[in-house]
C-alpha positions, 0 to 999 in steps of 0.5 A: 499499499503507498502512502498519500499526502493530501493539503488543502485550505477551505476558506469562507466568510460568514456574513451574516447571523439573524434569529432566523438565518445564518449565511456564508460565502466561499470562492471556488479555489484550487484548494477546494477542487477534487481531481475532477476540477469540481468543488470536493463533496466534503469541502461543500459540507464542512462550508454548510455545517459551520454556517448552521453551527453559527446558527445555532450559536447565535452569531456568538464566536465559537471557542475552544472549550467552550461550554454550549459548542452545539456538536452536530449529531446527524448531517443528511447532505444531498449532494445535487449539483456542482460547481468549477468556479465562482462564489457559493452562499450558504443558507442556514435556517431553522426546522426545529430549534429546541432548548438543547437539540436543534434542526437546520437546514443549509442550501449552498447554492450558486450565483444563479441560485441553483441548489448545490447541496441540501444539508439537514443536521441536528446539533445538541448543545450540552449545558 
């Protein structure tokens, strides 16, 4: 068996968080592309998951060791399309908002509003 080494950087920005939704933007770069030239599915899921987590946090800055970090316990992702370039937007909104368990739907779209990824995640907040 041969050893392989992989490296890449996923960079995106949370552009807004309010009581109803969180939004982020990510520019497609070589660091997130797979060997076929499209965005790696894992990069899309990570992007969507972090935006969803920011919604659950209510805009609070995540910090290492924080007491009430909303850990995602389920992720259900549907990859519907993909892109080789451009700016992608992730928009997270509540499906169910609870005291300890919350469910969020996050859709990642391209500049033309085509849905690339539809992610449903359930987050448990330890308090």
